[in-house]
C-alpha positions as CSV (number, residue, x, y, z in Angstrom):
1,M,79.0,122.1,107.2
2,S,82.4,122.7,108.4
3,N,85.8,121.5,107.7
4,V,87.5,119.4,110.6
5,S,91.1,119.6,111.3
6,I,94.0,116.8,111.6
7,G,96.9,118.1,113.3
8,S,97.6,121.8,114.1
9,D,97.4,123.0,110.5
10,I,95.5,120.6,108.2
11,D,91.8,121.3,107.7
12,V,89.7,119.0,105.6
13,F,85.8,118.4,104.4
14,P,84.4,116.0,106.5
15,L,84.1,113.3,104.2
16,A,87.4,112.0,102.4
17,L,87.0,111.0,98.6
18,G,88.7,106.9,98.4
19,G,91.2,107.4,95.3
20,N,91.5,103.4,94.9
21,T,88.9,103.2,92.3
22,F,91.1,105.5,90.1
23,G,93.1,103.6,87.3
24,W,90.7,100.3,88.2
25,T,87.2,101.0,88.2
26,S,87.1,104.1,87.2
27,D,89.3,105.7,84.1
28,E,91.3,108.6,83.9
29,S,88.4,110.6,82.5
30,T,85.9,108.9,85.0
31,S,87.9,110.1,87.7
32,F,88.9,113.4,86.3
33,Q,84.8,113.9,86.5
34,V,84.2,112.4,90.2
35,L,87.4,114.8,91.5
36,D,86.0,118.0,89.9
37,A,82.5,116.9,91.3
38,Y,83.6,116.4,94.4
39,L,85.7,119.6,94.7
40,A,82.9,121.5,93.6
41,A,80.9,120.2,96.5
42,G,83.5,121.4,98.8
43,G,85.7,118.8,99.2
44,N,89.3,119.0,99.8
45,F,90.3,115.9,101.2
46,L,92.0,112.9,99.3
47,D,92.9,109.5,100.0
48,T,95.7,107.7,98.1
49,A,98.7,104.7,98.1
50,D,101.4,103.6,96.2
51,G,100.0,100.7,96.0
52,Y,96.7,101.7,94.2
53,S,95.7,99.8,92.5
54,A,98.7,96.8,91.7
55,W,96.1,93.9,91.6
56,V,94.7,94.9,88.9
57,P,96.0,93.2,85.8
58,G,98.2,94.9,83.5
59,N,98.6,97.8,86.6
60,S,101.7,97.9,88.1
61,G,101.0,100.2,91.2
62,G,100.7,103.8,91.2
63,E,98.4,104.2,88.9
64,S,95.9,106.1,91.3
65,E,98.4,109.0,92.2
66,T,99.5,109.4,88.5
67,I,95.9,110.0,87.3
68,I,95.5,112.5,90.9
69,G,98.7,114.2,89.5
70,A,97.4,114.8,86.1
71,W,94.2,116.0,87.2
72,L,95.9,118.4,89.9
73,K,98.6,119.7,86.6
74,A,95.3,120.0,84.4
75,R,92.9,121.8,87.3
76,G,95.6,123.3,89.1
77,T,94.3,122.5,92.0
78,R,97.5,121.5,94.3
79,D,96.8,124.1,96.8
80,Q,93.1,123.2,97.3
81,V,93.1,119.7,98.2
82,V,94.9,118.0,101.1
83,I,96.7,114.6,99.5
84,G,97.2,111.6,101.8
85,T,99.1,108.7,100.4
86,K,100.2,105.6,101.8
87,V,103.7,103.4,101.7
88,S,104.7,100.2,101.6
89,Q,102.2,98.3,99.4
90,H,103.7,99.2,95.9
91,P,105.3,96.3,94.4
92,Q,108.9,97.8,94.0
93,F,108.6,99.8,97.5
94,R,107.8,96.7,100.1
95,G,108.0,97.6,103.7
96,L,108.8,100.5,106.2
97,A,112.5,99.9,106.4
98,A,114.1,102.9,106.0
99,A,115.2,103.6,102.8
100,N,112.5,102.6,100.8
101,I,110.1,105.1,102.6
102,A,112.3,107.5,101.0
103,A,112.7,106.3,97.7
104,A,108.9,105.8,97.8
105,A,107.9,108.6,99.6
106,D,110.0,110.7,96.3
107,A,108.4,108.6,93.8
108,S,104.7,109.0,95.2
109,L,106.0,112.7,95.0
110,G,106.7,112.3,91.2
111,R,103.5,110.2,90.6
112,L,101.4,113.6,92.2
113,G,103.6,115.8,90.4
114,T,103.5,117.9,93.7
115,D,106.5,118.9,96.2
116,R,104.9,117.6,99.5
117,I,102.4,115.6,100.5
118,D,100.3,116.1,103.0
119,L,99.4,113.4,105.5
120,Y,101.7,110.1,104.5
121,W,100.6,107.2,106.0
122,A,102.3,104.1,107.2
123,H,100.1,101.4,105.4
124,Y,100.3,98.3,107.0
125,D,102.7,97.2,110.2
126,D,105.9,95.7,109.2
127,A,107.1,93.6,111.7
128,N,110.4,92.7,109.8
129,T,111.8,96.5,110.8
130,P,112.3,98.2,114.1
131,L,109.9,100.5,114.4
132,E,112.2,102.8,115.4
133,E,114.0,103.1,112.0
134,T,110.7,103.7,110.7
135,A,109.7,106.5,113.2
136,G,112.9,108.1,112.3
137,A,112.4,108.0,108.8
138,F,108.8,109.4,108.5
139,D,110.2,112.1,110.8
140,A,112.9,112.7,108.3
141,L,110.6,113.7,105.4
142,V,108.8,116.0,107.7
143,K,111.9,117.6,108.6
144,S,112.8,117.4,104.7
145,G,109.8,118.9,104.2
146,K,108.4,116.8,101.6
147,V,105.6,115.7,104.4
148,R,103.1,118.0,106.4
149,T,102.1,115.5,108.6
150,I,102.2,111.3,109.5
151,G,99.8,109.1,110.0
152,V,99.3,105.0,110.5
153,S,97.0,102.6,109.5
154,N,96.3,99.2,110.4
155,Y,98.4,99.3,113.5
156,T,97.1,97.5,116.3
157,G,96.4,100.2,119.4
158,D,99.6,98.0,121.4
159,R,101.9,99.1,118.2
160,I,100.9,103.0,118.2
161,R,101.3,103.2,121.2
162,E,105.2,101.9,121.0
163,W,105.7,104.3,117.9
164,F,104.4,107.1,120.6
165,T,106.9,105.9,123.3
166,I,109.6,105.8,120.3
167,A,108.6,108.8,118.5
168,R,108.7,110.9,122.4
169,R,112.1,109.6,123.2
170,E,113.8,110.3,120.0
171,G,112.3,113.3,119.4
172,F,110.7,112.6,116.0
173,T,107.6,113.5,114.9
174,L,104.1,112.1,116.1
175,P,101.6,110.7,114.4
176,V,98.2,112.8,113.8
177,A,96.3,110.5,112.9
178,V,95.2,107.1,112.5
179,Q,93.1,105.0,109.5
180,P,91.7,102.0,110.8
181,H,88.9,99.4,109.4
182,Y,86.1,100.4,111.2
183,N,81.7,100.5,109.6
184,L,78.6,100.2,111.1
185,V,79.4,96.5,110.4
186,E,82.9,96.1,111.9
187,R,83.2,97.7,114.8
188,A,84.4,95.8,117.8
189,G,87.5,95.7,117.3
190,Y,88.4,99.3,116.3
191,E,86.4,100.1,119.4
192,R,88.4,97.7,121.8
193,D,91.6,98.0,120.4
194,I,92.1,101.2,118.7
195,A,90.1,103.9,120.1
196,P,91.1,103.9,123.3
197,V,95.0,105.3,122.2
198,A,93.5,107.5,119.1
199,A,91.5,109.0,122.5
200,A,94.7,109.3,124.2
201,E,96.9,110.6,121.9
202,H,94.9,112.8,120.3
203,L,94.4,111.4,117.1
204,A,92.2,112.2,114.2
205,V,90.6,108.9,112.9
206,V,89.8,108.2,109.0
207,P,88.0,104.7,108.3
208,Y,88.4,103.2,105.4
209,Y,85.6,100.8,104.2
210,A,83.6,103.2,105.9
211,L,80.2,101.3,103.7
212,A,81.7,98.0,104.4
213,S,82.7,97.4,100.6
214,G,79.3,98.9,99.5
215,F,76.8,97.2,101.7
216,L,76.0,99.5,103.6
217,T,74.5,101.1,100.9
218,G,71.7,98.9,100.8
219,K,72.4,97.3,96.9
220,Y,73.2,94.1,98.3
221,R,70.1,91.9,100.2
222,S,70.8,88.7,98.6
223,A,74.2,86.1,97.2
224,D,71.8,87.4,93.8
225,D,72.9,90.9,94.4
226,L,76.2,90.7,94.1
227,G,76.7,89.6,91.0
228,A,79.8,90.2,89.2
229,S,80.7,93.2,91.2
230,P,84.0,93.8,91.7
231,R,83.0,95.1,95.3
232,G,80.7,92.0,95.5
233,H,83.0,89.9,97.2
234,G,84.1,92.5,100.3
235,A,79.9,92.9,100.7
236,G,79.2,89.2,100.9
237,K,80.9,88.7,104.0
238,Y,78.1,90.7,105.8
239,L,75.1,89.1,104.0
240,N,73.6,87.7,107.5
241,D,71.4,88.2,110.0
242,A,73.1,90.7,112.1
243,G,74.2,92.4,108.3
244,L,70.9,92.7,107.3
245,A,69.3,94.0,110.0
246,V,71.8,96.9,110.4
247,V,70.8,97.7,106.6
248,K,66.9,97.5,107.0
249,V,67.7,100.3,110.0
250,L,70.1,102.4,107.6
251,A,66.8,101.9,104.8
252,D,64.1,102.7,107.3
253,I,65.9,106.3,108.5
254,A,67.1,106.9,104.8
255,H,63.2,106.6,103.8
256,A,61.8,108.7,106.5
257,R,64.7,111.7,105.8
258,G,64.3,111.4,102.2
259,S,68.1,110.4,102.3
260,E,70.6,107.6,101.0
261,P,71.3,104.8,103.2
262,S,75.2,105.0,102.5
263,T,74.6,109.2,103.6
264,V,73.0,107.9,107.0
265,A,76.0,105.3,106.9
266,L,78.8,107.6,106.7
267,S,76.9,110.3,108.8
268,W,76.6,107.6,111.7
269,L,80.6,107.3,111.5
270,R,81.6,111.2,111.0
271,G,79.8,111.0,114.7
272,R,82.1,108.7,116.5
273,P,84.0,110.1,119.0
274,D,87.5,111.3,117.3
275,V,86.1,110.8,113.4
276,V,87.0,113.3,111.3
277,A,86.4,112.0,107.8
278,P,85.2,109.0,106.7
279,I,87.1,107.5,103.7
280,A,84.4,106.6,100.8
281,S,85.1,105.9,96.6
282,A,82.8,106.6,94.0
283,R,83.2,104.9,90.9
284,T,81.0,107.0,89.3
285,V,79.8,110.8,89.4
286,E,76.5,109.8,90.0
287,Q,77.6,107.7,93.1
288,L,79.0,111.1,94.7
289,P,76.2,113.5,96.2
290,A,75.1,110.8,98.7
291,L,78.4,110.5,99.7
292,V,79.3,114.4,100.0
293,A,75.8,114.8,101.9
294,S,77.0,112.9,104.7
295,A,79.0,115.8,105.8
296,A,76.2,117.8,106.3
297,F,73.6,115.1,107.3
298,E,72.8,115.1,111.2
299,L,71.4,111.9,112.5
300,T,68.6,112.6,115.6
301,A,69.6,111.2,119.6
302,E,66.9,108.3,118.3
303,E,68.3,107.1,114.7
304,R,71.7,107.4,116.3
305,A,70.7,105.3,119.2
306,A,68.9,102.6,117.0
307,L,72.2,102.2,114.7
308,D,74.2,101.6,118.2
309,E,72.1,98.9,119.1
310,V,71.3,97.3,115.9
311,S,75.0,97.2,115.3
312,G,75.9,96.0,118.5
313,S,77.2,98.9,121.0
């Protein structure tokens, strides 16, 4: 499979490896194994955030970046990977005020042990900070060389348009990517609100929760399946007739093709307009092959139509 472009000069593998499990459900040793296996499979696009994983008891935020930084140092792989990280959710660096963005970026660079962030995301919109201030702070990071490109995550279509209006008026760096919640069982919000501006502004779309908290792997078919899984609660919201119908079609296609439902689900997402690389996380090395396989797995027109129909298009 060939890499895809974000902006004018960043080429990425068409599956981003989510770093949210690092320092949470994957310890450092396991995280290193996952990172090694992803790189060996041709992957190069790492997605993390300064807030990962502050929600875990005993963590303070930045654990994922710290593990990635330790791996980069141990393996000498910095120039082989594209690093995307985010700002606004670290407990010490909340929001998107200019001074906070500058300080948070420096903290992320320190944890990652690098001199530049390839793709820096505004993680969540900050209604308490003027968008002009936020856009200007991101622009300053690009002009300083600390950040190569910028993106927005969890913004409405209108707010993304507003960012572009401000940036063009002020001569600020334009975003090149958007990171929305988008998958086979979460379509309407993105396709109605975000997709039009992504198309109009030629934004690379990098969807998170690409497997709906594990639901689209097919392993959750009833409430009993949720068990004590740390991600089970998120998958539980899809345990209804509509969600299970999607899983059935995924499972049927996967069985016919000798593949896995997660591979099929990610391939469907990768084939949507403007999507360059869905994000998926692997808690263990054993979970990785089905994810990586999606980068080269091509659905037939009939298979894609069946998934479009069952998922509501």
